[in-house]
Steps between C-alpha positions, in 0.01 A plus 500: 500500500777682328647588169553235235676536167480269203492507124197492274412573138443855383139556402609722208789317332501158671862542609628450853379743767619558854206475739492633857199432722454628854238320707502766773380772262338266245717672240644385169782640290604347170775613262570347160869414458485527121692817417286547187171484693570647850133467610420548868194450720479634855209460744602631842203330667417618851824702522288784355316515835829583676656701219260680267794569266569129447534432129253294298517468126603322185711607210831464325826624651730712290838339423653720772236400759550134404875527552444669838257223602758234411766677704270559798409131521847364412397354166766474233490416131732219391732618224500154342140371500313825572304358796422740782521362852660544843708183479827667399852507630558875553840479328368324191300635206332156468213332682588196707393254226715669234791539740485127582483423128798729438700321775423159343630620163811652660572185702453262204 
């Protein structure tokens, strides 16, 4: 039991989505990481039994909501390749792959 996160494909655009599943509440939350799509799907599962205000729904986040989601979950957009992920050095504008690539070029 517990919460598991992974990545999947967005059902709307086919791009990468962040997927969070909670076996305790049988809930699923999925957010497309494509800034041009921004589709989300939320099924709060049995949490609704404990909290009648628990959110369920699908839709498309506004650009502002998308930015807030990225910040809330520590996602960052790489300024070089444009990928969105959590694998960033906080002091760098690049993802780890691009930063490593940049270091190889610098050290050559």
